[in-house]
C-alpha positions as CSV (number, residue, x, y, z in Angstrom):
1,M,-54.6,-82.6,-74.9
2,E,-54.0,-86.0,-76.6
3,P,-50.6,-86.0,-76.8
4,V,-50.0,-84.1,-72.8
5,I,-52.2,-86.9,-71.7
6,K,-50.4,-89.6,-73.1
7,V,-47.2,-88.2,-71.7
8,N,-48.5,-88.2,-68.7
9,N,-49.5,-91.5,-68.8
10,Y,-46.3,-92.3,-69.7
11,L,-44.5,-91.0,-66.9
12,N,-46.8,-92.3,-64.6
13,H,-46.2,-95.3,-65.6
14,L,-42.5,-95.0,-65.7
15,F,-42.3,-93.9,-62.1
16,N,-44.9,-96.6,-60.8
17,K,-41.8,-98.6,-62.0
18,N,-39.3,-97.5,-60.1
19,P,-40.0,-94.1,-59.0
20,F,-36.5,-93.5,-57.3
21,L,-34.8,-94.6,-60.0
22,F,-36.4,-92.2,-63.2
23,F,-36.3,-89.4,-61.0
24,M,-32.6,-89.8,-60.2
25,L,-32.2,-90.6,-64.3
26,F,-34.2,-87.4,-65.1
27,L,-31.7,-85.2,-62.8
28,L,-28.5,-86.9,-64.5
29,L,-30.0,-86.3,-67.8
30,A,-30.1,-82.6,-66.7
31,T,-26.3,-82.3,-65.6
32,S,-25.1,-84.0,-68.4
33,L,-26.8,-82.2,-70.9
34,T,-25.3,-78.9,-68.8
35,K,-21.6,-80.6,-69.0
36,A,-22.2,-81.0,-72.1
37,A,-23.0,-77.5,-72.5
38,F,-20.1,-76.6,-70.7
39,Y,-17.8,-78.7,-72.7
40,F,-18.6,-77.2,-76.4
41,Y,-18.7,-73.6,-75.2
42,N,-15.5,-73.9,-73.2
43,Y,-13.6,-76.2,-75.4
44,T,-10.3,-74.7,-76.0
45,L,-9.7,-74.3,-72.3
46,V,-10.7,-77.4,-71.4
47,V,-9.4,-79.8,-74.6
48,E,-5.4,-80.5,-74.4
49,S,-3.9,-81.3,-78.3
50,G,-3.0,-84.6,-78.2
51,H,-5.6,-86.0,-75.9
52,H,-8.6,-87.7,-76.7
53,D,-9.8,-89.0,-73.4
54,G,-13.7,-89.0,-74.4
55,F,-14.5,-92.3,-72.8
56,K,-12.8,-91.2,-69.3
57,I,-14.7,-87.7,-69.4
58,A,-17.7,-89.2,-69.9
59,A,-17.3,-92.2,-67.5
60,W,-16.2,-89.7,-64.4
61,S,-18.7,-87.2,-65.2
62,L,-21.7,-89.8,-64.8
63,A,-19.9,-91.1,-61.8
64,Y,-19.5,-88.0,-60.4
65,D,-23.0,-86.7,-61.1
66,L,-24.8,-89.6,-59.4
67,F,-22.3,-89.3,-56.5
68,T,-24.2,-85.7,-56.3
69,I,-27.3,-86.2,-57.4
70,S,-27.6,-89.2,-54.6
71,V,-25.9,-87.1,-51.5
72,I,-28.8,-84.1,-52.3
73,N,-31.7,-86.6,-52.8
74,L,-30.9,-89.9,-50.4
75,P,-32.2,-87.9,-47.8
76,F,-35.6,-86.3,-49.3
77,L,-36.2,-90.2,-50.1
78,F,-35.8,-90.9,-46.4
79,L,-37.9,-87.9,-45.6
80,L,-40.8,-88.7,-47.9
81,L,-40.6,-92.4,-46.5
82,I,-41.2,-91.1,-42.7
83,T,-43.9,-88.5,-43.7
84,K,-45.7,-91.7,-44.9
85,K,-46.6,-91.8,-41.0
86,I,-47.6,-88.5,-40.5
87,P,-51.1,-87.3,-41.1
88,G,-51.7,-84.5,-43.4
89,T,-49.5,-83.2,-46.5
90,I,-48.2,-79.6,-44.5
91,T,-44.7,-81.7,-43.8
92,S,-44.4,-83.4,-46.9
93,F,-44.8,-80.1,-49.1
94,I,-42.3,-78.5,-47.2
95,I,-40.2,-81.2,-47.8
96,R,-40.4,-81.2,-51.3
97,I,-40.1,-77.1,-51.6
98,I,-37.0,-77.4,-50.0
99,F,-35.3,-80.2,-52.4
100,C,-37.1,-78.8,-55.2
101,C,-34.9,-75.8,-54.2
102,L,-31.6,-77.7,-54.0
103,N,-32.0,-79.9,-57.0
104,T,-32.6,-76.5,-58.7
105,L,-29.6,-74.6,-57.3
106,M,-27.7,-77.8,-58.7
107,I,-28.7,-77.7,-62.6
108,V,-28.2,-73.9,-61.8
109,L,-24.9,-73.4,-60.9
110,N,-23.8,-76.2,-63.5
111,I,-25.5,-73.4,-66.0
112,I,-24.0,-70.4,-64.7
113,D,-20.3,-72.0,-64.4
114,I,-20.7,-72.5,-68.3
115,F,-20.3,-68.7,-68.4
116,Y,-18.8,-67.9,-65.3
117,F,-15.7,-70.5,-65.9
118,R,-14.0,-68.1,-68.8
119,F,-13.3,-66.0,-66.0
120,Y,-11.9,-67.7,-62.8
121,F,-10.8,-71.1,-64.5
122,Q,-12.4,-73.3,-61.7
123,R,-15.6,-74.4,-60.6
124,A,-18.2,-72.1,-58.7
125,N,-16.6,-72.2,-55.1
126,L,-16.9,-70.0,-51.8
127,G,-15.3,-67.4,-53.7
128,L,-18.7,-67.1,-55.7
129,L,-20.3,-65.2,-53.3
130,Y,-17.8,-62.6,-52.9
131,V,-17.9,-62.0,-56.9
132,I,-21.6,-61.5,-56.8
133,D,-21.9,-58.6,-54.1
134,H,-24.4,-55.9,-54.5
135,P,-26.7,-57.8,-57.0
136,I,-29.1,-55.5,-57.8
137,E,-27.3,-52.8,-58.9
138,K,-24.9,-55.3,-61.1
139,L,-28.3,-56.3,-62.7
140,A,-29.4,-52.5,-63.4
141,N,-26.5,-52.5,-65.9
142,L,-27.3,-55.8,-67.5
143,N,-29.2,-55.5,-71.0
144,I,-33.2,-56.2,-70.2
145,L,-33.3,-59.1,-72.7
146,I,-30.1,-61.1,-70.6
147,I,-32.3,-60.5,-67.4
148,A,-35.7,-61.5,-68.9
149,G,-34.2,-64.8,-70.6
150,A,-31.8,-65.8,-67.4
151,L,-35.7,-65.3,-65.1
152,L,-37.7,-67.4,-67.7
153,L,-34.8,-70.2,-68.1
154,L,-35.0,-70.2,-64.2
155,V,-38.6,-70.6,-64.1
156,F,-38.8,-73.3,-66.4
157,I,-36.0,-75.0,-64.8
158,V,-38.1,-74.8,-61.4
159,I,-41.9,-75.7,-62.7
160,L,-40.0,-78.3,-64.3
161,I,-38.1,-80.0,-61.6
162,W,-41.3,-79.6,-59.2
163,K,-43.3,-80.9,-61.9
164,I,-40.8,-84.4,-62.2
165,Q,-40.4,-84.3,-58.1
166,N,-44.3,-84.5,-57.8
167,Y,-44.5,-87.5,-60.1
168,F,-42.2,-89.6,-58.2
169,Y,-43.8,-88.6,-54.8
170,H,-47.2,-89.1,-55.6
171,S,-46.1,-92.6,-57.5
172,L,-44.4,-93.3,-54.0
173,M,-47.1,-92.6,-52.3
174,K,-48.4,-95.1,-53.9
175,V,-45.3,-97.9,-52.9
176,K,-46.6,-100.3,-50.3
177,G,-42.6,-101.8,-50.0
178,Y,-39.5,-100.4,-49.7
179,K,-37.3,-102.8,-50.5
180,K,-36.8,-102.0,-54.0
181,L,-36.1,-98.5,-53.4
182,I,-34.1,-99.1,-50.4
183,I,-31.5,-101.7,-53.0
184,T,-31.7,-98.7,-55.9
185,M,-31.0,-96.5,-53.7
186,A,-27.6,-98.4,-52.1
187,V,-26.8,-99.7,-55.6
188,I,-26.7,-96.5,-57.3
189,L,-24.3,-94.5,-54.3
190,I,-22.4,-97.4,-53.7
191,V,-21.6,-97.7,-57.7
192,S,-20.9,-94.1,-57.8
193,K,-18.8,-94.2,-54.5
194,L,-16.9,-97.0,-55.8
195,F,-16.2,-95.4,-59.1
196,I,-14.8,-92.2,-58.0
197,G,-12.9,-94.1,-54.8
198,N,-13.0,-96.7,-52.0
199,V,-16.2,-95.9,-49.5
200,S,-13.8,-94.7,-46.6
201,T,-12.7,-92.2,-48.4
202,K,-13.9,-88.5,-48.3
203,I,-14.4,-86.8,-52.2
204,I,-12.8,-83.8,-52.7
205,P,-13.5,-82.2,-55.8
206,T,-10.3,-82.9,-57.3
207,Y,-10.7,-86.8,-57.0
208,P,-10.7,-87.5,-60.2
209,L,-7.1,-86.1,-60.9
210,V,-6.0,-89.8,-60.5
211,N,-7.0,-90.6,-64.4
212,L,-7.5,-87.3,-65.8
213,S,-5.4,-84.2,-66.5
214,F,-6.2,-80.8,-64.4
215,K,-7.3,-79.3,-67.4
216,Q,-10.2,-82.0,-68.0
217,L,-11.3,-81.4,-64.2
218,S,-13.8,-79.1,-64.5
219,V,-15.2,-80.6,-67.1
220,V,-16.6,-83.6,-65.1
221,Q,-17.0,-81.4,-61.8
222,N,-20.1,-81.0,-60.5
223,S,-20.8,-77.1,-59.5
224,M,-22.4,-78.3,-56.6
225,H,-20.1,-80.1,-55.0
226,T,-17.4,-77.8,-55.4
227,L,-19.3,-74.9,-53.9
228,G,-20.7,-77.3,-51.2
229,Y,-17.2,-78.2,-50.3
230,S,-15.8,-74.9,-50.1
231,L,-18.5,-74.0,-47.8
232,Y,-17.6,-77.3,-45.5
233,R,-13.9,-76.4,-45.5
234,F,-15.1,-72.7,-44.5
235,N,-14.0,-73.1,-41.1
236,E,-11.6,-75.6,-41.7
237,T,-7.9,-74.6,-41.3
238,L,-5.4,-74.9,-44.1
239,V,-3.7,-78.1,-44.0
240,I,0.0,-77.5,-43.2
241,R,2.7,-78.6,-45.3
242,K,6.3,-79.3,-44.1
243,Y,8.4,-80.4,-47.0
244,F,11.4,-78.7,-45.7
245,P,13.0,-77.8,-42.5
246,D,12.2,-73.7,-42.2
247,E,15.5,-73.3,-41.7
248,Y,16.1,-74.5,-45.5
249,C,12.9,-72.3,-46.2
250,D,13.9,-69.3,-45.2
251,S,17.8,-69.3,-46.5
252,A,16.0,-70.3,-50.2
253,L,13.5,-67.8,-50.0
254,Q,13.5,-64.3,-47.9
255,V,10.0,-62.8,-47.8
256,K,10.8,-60.1,-44.3
257,K,13.1,-57.8,-46.0
258,T,15.0,-54.8,-44.7
259,F,14.4,-51.1,-46.4
260,L,17.5,-49.0,-45.6
261,S,17.2,-46.0,-47.8
262,G,20.3,-43.9,-47.4
263,D,19.2,-41.5,-50.3
264,K,18.9,-38.2,-49.4
265,Q,16.4,-37.4,-51.6
266,P,12.7,-36.6,-50.7
267,A,9.9,-39.0,-50.5
268,R,8.1,-38.8,-53.9
269,N,4.4,-39.0,-53.9
270,I,3.0,-42.4,-55.5
271,V,0.0,-42.6,-57.9
272,L,-0.6,-46.4,-58.3
273,F,-3.0,-47.1,-61.6
274,I,-4.7,-50.7,-60.7
275,M,-5.7,-51.6,-64.0
276,E,-8.9,-54.3,-64.3
277,S,-8.4,-57.0,-66.9
278,I,-5.7,-55.4,-68.8
279,P,-3.5,-58.5,-70.5
280,E,0.0,-58.0,-72.2
281,D,-1.6,-58.4,-74.9
282,F,-2.7,-54.8,-75.6
283,F,1.0,-54.0,-75.3
284,D,2.6,-56.4,-77.2
285,E,3.6,-55.5,-80.1
286,N,3.9,-58.8,-81.5
287,S,0.0,-59.7,-80.6
288,P,-2.8,-59.3,-83.0
289,F,-4.3,-57.4,-80.3
290,N,-1.9,-55.0,-79.8
291,V,-4.1,-51.5,-79.3
292,R,-3.8,-48.3,-80.6
293,K,-3.4,-46.0,-77.8
294,P,-2.2,-42.8,-78.0
295,F,-1.3,-42.0,-74.2
296,F,0.2,-45.5,-73.6
297,D,2.4,-45.5,-76.7
298,S,3.8,-42.2,-75.8
299,L,4.3,-42.7,-72.0
300,L,6.2,-45.8,-72.9
301,Q,9.1,-43.6,-74.6
302,H,9.5,-41.8,-71.4
303,S,8.9,-44.9,-68.6
304,N,10.3,-48.2,-67.5
305,Y,8.2,-50.8,-69.0
306,F,8.6,-53.9,-67.8
307,S,7.4,-56.5,-70.8
308,N,8.1,-59.5,-68.8
309,A,5.5,-59.3,-65.9
310,Y,3.2,-61.8,-64.5
311,S,0.5,-62.0,-62.0
312,Y,-0.4,-63.9,-58.9
313,G,-3.6,-65.1,-59.3
314,L,-6.9,-65.1,-61.9
315,E,-8.9,-62.9,-60.3
316,S,-9.5,-59.1,-58.7
317,N,-9.7,-60.1,-55.2
318,I,-6.3,-62.0,-55.2
319,G,-4.7,-59.2,-57.6
320,I,-5.5,-56.3,-55.1
321,V,-3.6,-58.3,-52.0
322,S,-0.7,-59.1,-54.3
323,I,-0.1,-55.9,-55.6
324,L,-0.7,-53.9,-52.2
325,A,0.3,-56.2,-49.8
326,G,3.1,-58.3,-51.6
327,V,1.4,-61.9,-50.3
328,P,-0.2,-64.6,-51.8
329,T,-3.7,-66.0,-51.5
330,L,-4.0,-69.6,-50.5
331,T,-7.8,-69.4,-49.3
332,S,-10.7,-69.7,-51.5
333,I,-12.5,-66.6,-50.4
334,P,-10.5,-63.4,-50.7
335,L,-8.1,-63.2,-47.7
336,Y,-9.5,-60.2,-45.9
337,H,-12.5,-62.2,-45.7
338,T,-11.0,-65.2,-43.7
339,S,-10.0,-66.2,-40.6
340,Y,-6.2,-65.5,-41.3
341,I,-6.4,-62.0,-41.2
342,D,-3.8,-61.6,-38.7
343,L,-1.6,-63.0,-40.6
344,P,1.9,-60.7,-40.5
345,K,1.9,-58.4,-43.3
346,T,3.4,-54.6,-44.0
347,A,-0.2,-52.9,-44.7
348,V,1.3,-49.9,-46.7
349,G,-0.8,-47.5,-45.7
350,S,0.3,-47.8,-42.3
351,A,3.8,-48.2,-43.3
352,L,3.6,-45.0,-45.2
353,K,2.2,-43.4,-42.8
354,S,5.2,-43.3,-40.7
355,K,6.6,-41.1,-43.2
356,K,4.2,-38.6,-43.2
357,Y,2.1,-39.9,-46.0
358,A,-1.7,-39.4,-46.6
359,S,-2.9,-42.3,-48.6
360,F,-6.7,-43.0,-50.2
361,F,-8.2,-45.7,-53.0
362,C,-10.8,-44.6,-55.5
363,I,-13.1,-46.3,-57.6
364,G,-15.9,-45.7,-59.6
365,D,-17.6,-49.1,-58.0
366,T,-20.3,-49.4,-55.6
367,Y,-19.1,-49.3,-51.5
368,D,-17.5,-52.5,-51.2
369,N,-18.0,-54.1,-53.8
370,F,-15.9,-57.3,-54.1
371,G,-14.8,-56.6,-50.0
372,F,-12.5,-53.8,-51.6
373,A,-13.4,-51.3,-48.6
374,K,-12.4,-54.1,-46.4
375,C,-9.2,-54.2,-47.8
376,I,-8.3,-50.8,-47.7
377,S,-9.1,-50.5,-44.1
378,W,-7.2,-54.1,-43.4
379,L,-4.2,-52.4,-45.4
380,G,-4.3,-48.9,-43.4
381,F,-5.7,-46.4,-46.0
382,D,-7.0,-43.2,-44.7
383,D,-9.6,-42.9,-46.9
384,Y,-11.5,-44.8,-49.5
385,Y,-13.8,-43.2,-52.1
386,C,-16.6,-44.8,-54.3
387,D,-19.3,-43.6,-57.0
388,R,-21.2,-41.8,-54.1
389,D,-18.3,-39.8,-53.2
390,I,-17.8,-38.1,-56.5
391,P,-20.1,-35.2,-56.9
392,G,-23.7,-35.5,-58.7
393,Y,-22.5,-39.4,-59.4
394,K,-26.7,-40.1,-60.0
395,Q,-26.3,-38.1,-63.3
396,L,-22.9,-39.8,-64.4
397,P,-23.1,-42.5,-66.6
398,Y,-21.8,-45.7,-65.3
399,G,-20.2,-48.7,-67.0
400,P,-20.4,-52.7,-66.7
401,V,-19.7,-52.1,-63.1
402,G,-19.1,-49.0,-61.9
403,I,-18.8,-44.7,-63.1
404,Y,-16.7,-44.8,-66.2
405,D,-13.3,-44.1,-66.1
406,E,-13.0,-40.7,-66.7
407,Y,-14.8,-38.9,-64.5
408,V,-13.6,-41.2,-61.5
409,L,-9.8,-40.2,-63.1
410,D,-11.0,-36.3,-62.6
411,F,-12.4,-36.7,-59.5
412,M,-9.2,-38.2,-58.0
413,R,-7.2,-35.6,-59.5
414,K,-8.9,-32.7,-57.4
415,K,-8.7,-35.1,-54.3
416,I,-5.3,-35.4,-54.6
417,N,-5.1,-31.3,-54.9
418,K,-6.9,-31.2,-51.5
419,F,-4.3,-33.5,-49.8
420,G,-0.5,-32.6,-48.8
421,E,2.2,-34.0,-50.2
422,P,4.0,-36.8,-49.7
423,F,0.7,-38.9,-50.5
424,L,-0.1,-42.3,-52.5
425,A,-3.2,-42.4,-54.2
426,V,-4.6,-45.8,-55.7
427,N,-6.8,-45.6,-58.6
428,Y,-8.9,-48.9,-59.6
429,N,-10.4,-48.3,-62.9
430,T,-13.7,-50.3,-63.7
431,T,-14.6,-49.8,-67.5
432,T,-12.3,-52.5,-68.8
433,H,-14.6,-55.0,-66.6
434,Y,-16.7,-57.4,-68.6
435,N,-18.7,-56.8,-70.7
436,F,-16.8,-53.7,-71.9
437,T,-19.8,-51.3,-72.8
438,L,-18.0,-47.8,-73.3
439,P,-20.0,-44.2,-72.6
440,P,-22.6,-42.5,-74.9
441,Q,-20.5,-39.4,-75.9
442,Y,-17.2,-41.8,-76.7
443,K,-17.5,-41.4,-80.8
444,V,-14.4,-43.4,-81.8
445,K,-14.5,-45.6,-85.0
446,F,-12.4,-48.6,-84.3
447,P,-10.5,-50.7,-86.9
448,P,-12.4,-53.7,-88.3
449,N,-10.1,-56.4,-85.9
450,Y,-11.2,-54.8,-82.7
451,T,-12.8,-56.9,-80.0
452,D,-14.7,-55.3,-77.4
453,A,-12.0,-55.5,-75.0
454,M,-9.5,-53.6,-77.3
455,K,-12.6,-50.7,-77.8
456,S,-12.7,-50.5,-73.4
457,M,-9.1,-50.6,-73.6
458,S,-8.8,-47.5,-76.0
459,Y,-11.7,-45.5,-73.9
460,Y,-9.2,-46.1,-71.1
461,D,-6.7,-44.9,-72.5
462,S,-8.4,-41.7,-73.3
463,S,-9.4,-41.5,-69.8
464,L,-5.5,-41.4,-68.8
465,H,-5.1,-38.9,-71.5
466,L,-7.4,-36.3,-70.1
467,F,-6.1,-37.2,-66.7
468,F,-2.3,-36.3,-67.2
469,N,-3.0,-33.1,-69.1
470,A,-4.8,-31.9,-66.2
471,S,-2.4,-33.0,-63.7
472,K,0.9,-31.8,-65.4
473,K,-0.4,-28.4,-64.4
474,E,-0.7,-29.5,-61.0
475,K,2.3,-28.2,-58.4
476,W,2.5,-32.0,-57.4
477,F,3.1,-33.8,-60.9
478,Q,6.9,-33.5,-61.1
479,N,7.3,-34.6,-57.6
480,T,4.9,-38.2,-58.1
481,V,5.5,-41.6,-59.5
482,F,3.6,-43.3,-61.4
483,I,3.0,-47.2,-61.5
484,F,0.6,-49.0,-63.8
485,C,-0.2,-52.5,-62.8
486,A,-3.0,-55.1,-63.9
487,D,-4.9,-56.7,-61.2
488,H,-5.0,-60.1,-63.5
489,W,-5.1,-60.8,-66.9
490,A,-8.3,-61.5,-69.5
491,S,-8.8,-62.7,-72.8
492,P,-8.5,-59.6,-75.1
493,D,-10.9,-62.0,-77.6
494,K,-13.1,-63.6,-74.9
495,F,-11.5,-66.7,-75.9
496,K,-11.7,-67.2,-79.4
497,T,-7.9,-67.4,-79.3
498,P,-6.4,-70.0,-76.7
499,A,-4.3,-68.8,-74.2
500,N,-1.8,-71.4,-71.8
501,N,-1.3,-71.5,-68.3
502,L,1.1,-69.1,-68.8
503,A,0.1,-66.4,-70.7
504,K,-3.1,-66.7,-68.9
505,F,-1.0,-64.5,-66.1
506,R,1.0,-62.3,-68.4
507,I,0.0,-58.3,-67.7
508,P,1.8,-54.9,-68.4
509,I,3.9,-53.2,-65.4
510,I,4.7,-49.5,-65.9
511,I,6.6,-46.9,-64.3
512,Y,6.5,-43.3,-65.3
513,D,8.7,-40.9,-63.2
514,P,8.4,-37.5,-65.1
515,S,11.6,-36.2,-63.3
516,V,13.6,-39.2,-65.3
517,N,12.0,-39.0,-67.9
518,K,13.6,-42.3,-69.3
519,K,12.8,-45.0,-72.1
520,N,13.7,-48.4,-70.7
521,Q,11.9,-51.5,-71.4
522,D,13.1,-54.5,-68.8
523,S,12.7,-58.0,-69.9
524,T,13.4,-59.3,-66.0
525,L,11.3,-61.9,-64.8
526,V,9.2,-59.5,-62.5
527,S,5.4,-60.3,-60.7
528,Q,2.6,-58.2,-58.8
529,F,4.2,-59.0,-55.7
530,D,7.1,-56.7,-56.4
531,I,4.8,-53.5,-56.5
532,L,4.8,-53.3,-52.7
533,G,8.5,-53.0,-52.5
534,T,9.2,-50.3,-54.9
535,M,6.2,-48.0,-53.2
536,L,7.9,-48.6,-50.0
537,D,10.8,-47.5,-51.9
538,L,9.5,-44.6,-53.4
539,G,8.5,-43.5,-49.6
540,K,11.7,-43.7,-48.2
541,Y,10.6,-46.3,-45.9
542,N,13.6,-47.5,-43.4
543,D,12.4,-50.8,-41.7
544,T,11.7,-54.3,-42.1
545,A,8.8,-55.5,-44.6
546,I,6.8,-58.7,-45.5
547,S,6.7,-59.4,-49.5
548,Y,7.4,-62.1,-51.8
549,G,8.3,-60.1,-54.2
550,T,11.4,-57.7,-54.8
551,D,12.0,-53.7,-55.9
552,L,11.8,-52.9,-59.2
553,L,13.8,-49.8,-58.8
554,K,16.5,-51.9,-57.9
555,L,16.2,-55.0,-59.7
556,D,19.6,-56.9,-59.7
557,N,18.5,-60.3,-59.7
558,K,18.3,-61.4,-63.7
559,S,20.0,-65.1,-63.2
560,E,17.9,-67.9,-64.4
561,D,17.7,-68.6,-61.0
562,K,14.3,-66.2,-60.6
563,V,11.3,-67.6,-60.5
564,I,7.3,-66.4,-60.7
565,Y,4.9,-67.9,-58.8
566,N,1.0,-68.3,-59.7
567,R,-2.3,-69.6,-58.3
568,L,-4.8,-71.3,-61.1
569,S,-7.2,-72.6,-58.3
570,D,-7.8,-73.9,-55.1
571,V,-5.1,-76.5,-55.3
572,L,-3.0,-75.8,-58.3
573,Y,0.1,-73.7,-58.1
574,Q,2.8,-72.8,-61.0
575,V,6.1,-71.9,-60.8
576,F,8.5,-70.8,-64.0
577,D,11.8,-69.7,-64.2
578,G,13.3,-68.0,-67.5
579,K,12.7,-71.1,-69.8
580,Y,10.3,-73.9,-67.5
581,V,6.8,-73.9,-66.4
582,L,5.7,-76.9,-63.9
583,G,2.4,-77.0,-62.3
584,Y,1.9,-78.4,-58.8
585,N,-1.0,-80.0,-56.9
586,T,-0.6,-79.1,-53.5
587,V,-3.6,-81.2,-52.0
588,N,-2.0,-84.9,-53.7
589,N,1.3,-83.4,-53.8
590,K,1.9,-83.9,-57.1
591,T,3.5,-82.2,-60.3
592,E,1.0,-81.9,-62.7
593,Y,2.5,-81.0,-65.9
594,L,6.4,-79.7,-66.8
595,F,6.8,-77.9,-70.0
596,N,10.0,-75.8,-71.6
597,Y,7.7,-73.2,-72.9
598,G,11.0,-71.2,-74.4
599,E,10.7,-73.7,-76.9
600,D,6.8,-75.5,-76.6
601,K,5.2,-72.2,-77.1
602,K,1.8,-73.9,-77.6
603,L,2.3,-75.6,-74.2
604,S,1.5,-79.2,-76.0
605,N,4.8,-81.4,-74.9
606,D,4.3,-82.6,-71.4
607,L,7.7,-83.3,-69.7
608,T,6.5,-84.6,-66.5
609,N,7.6,-88.0,-66.6
610,D,10.1,-87.7,-69.3
611,P,14.1,-88.6,-67.1
612,H,15.9,-86.2,-69.0
613,Y,14.2,-83.6,-67.5
614,S,14.0,-85.1,-63.5
615,T,16.4,-82.2,-62.1
616,I,14.9,-79.9,-63.5
617,K,11.1,-81.2,-62.3
618,T,12.9,-81.4,-58.5
619,R,14.2,-77.9,-58.7
620,L,11.3,-76.6,-59.7
621,S,8.6,-78.3,-57.5
622,D,11.1,-77.8,-54.5
623,K,10.7,-73.6,-55.0
624,L,6.7,-74.5,-55.4
625,K,7.4,-76.3,-52.1
626,I,9.1,-73.8,-50.3
627,F,6.8,-70.9,-51.4
628,Y,4.0,-72.7,-50.4
629,Q,5.2,-73.3,-46.7
630,K,6.7,-70.4,-45.7
631,A,3.2,-69.2,-46.7
632,I,1.5,-71.1,-44.8
633,R,3.5,-70.4,-41.6
634,Q,2.6,-66.9,-42.6
635,Y,-1.1,-67.5,-42.4
636,Y,-0.3,-69.3,-39.2
637,N,0.9,-66.0,-37.8
638,K,4.5,-68.1,-37.5
639,S,7.4,-66.3,-37.4
640,L,9.1,-65.5,-41.1
641,K,12.1,-64.6,-42.2
């Protein structure tokens, strides 16, 4: 007991000297440890080749954390000082509970982001709340040891913060004069604020970009601030950007297109497979992650394979909107959860319904997870099927986020048989979602180099093989076009191999038409935005439609002027052509990087400030500005051309 008594006495001595200062230092140490863990765990994602800005990163991180800690705990200090004048202890006890929860949340969010960052490449924001839908069902699929470990860590953090906070509280109650406390408080706030920006400046999560690169930004940010700022901006309107006259933007980028199908051939049935977390690496013959996949390998001999295809975003909520609606997401939370839901768009379900199409969406996940049911209703589909719609679903084996693919695909085939032609059927598979578990009955001997993600892809390939073998016997098969498109890229080896800002968007897109049965590999730059136009073409849609893409069946723009747009985060967007890639910050209106990826495969030589590339920089940044300005106009329900 003597060591414990000595520690308690030492803590009492420290807190009696300046209780507020040492309480703040404890919180700063805790956040710094989580930052260090974040840095080393995500080293390949946040460290730039040839850059050694360790001192800058550490200084910004400390200042950022001190500012965040001050903003949370200064009200705590004031409230405790006020309660000294109030008889009884209930009021102060409630205040201590509230601020213990807030400080715990700050530490826990920074811990979560150590792992969360690898999936969405940004610190926690309001979008996190839409990723963790149905948490009870998700916890049921986790290993019991992981759950127990997480709960123990949470309990430890709560007890530790409560104990330290109580040392602070009891020491504070003994203080008679508050002058020293107030001075300490003022100095910490002013110094940290001055380091980040001047006193009158509104601190936004991207402020450190004045001295750091975008890749380093996530290391210094505090997750409590990024989440708090996105909550603050939840009801805030998007900033209107007017880079060019609207007429110029309309002539440079047409998003309202007219479909005039003069083809007398009947409309085709459409089956769209939105593939969860499937990178192009699995299909690239030159990639070490090329998976042995008998079904797809055979299918590619009879399909149109777009080997230079890219996603718009890095999340499923963004991917589903890009693919089915053909429009970009600009908001922190899913577009279909925002006040901009009435923006002009072409709802593919409603559009094809005018051509007598029946439409349905099928997923093995729980109802409305990720808000998908809302999205499908928003896009005018007739029906939405999830795990509970599959007969005997309670007895079926579940994967990471849903029933294993083979059972869901078989259910979809039987549903198609009950629908009349023409139809649009969309399957969103789930088995290839992290953490890549396999069903007990799937007994396959994998090569030693196979990662968990590669194994899950192998299983998905097997599930599709079963689906197609059965579907070939159905009367609708020959009149159906099958489209495959990934919702977003995902690391094939949990980021053991670094991926640059271009590779993180490369996905497979495949179109298989049994009536054509012809092999074609197309290297044209294409994106998820092109799927909507393709489906409307197949449906013989004769009207105007809004889409930021083209039609994959009628590609005619193979010029160097063709560009693709990506969204890396709330503020950073990317545009690239056949040779150069540029990143643009829409808050600071600043080019963050420019690379010649055609020659610089690792994107290590930044050309932003090289005068020889000023023309290219201007051309690409202008294209990004036009894209962003038109999207903003659309969000505000303005007329589009």
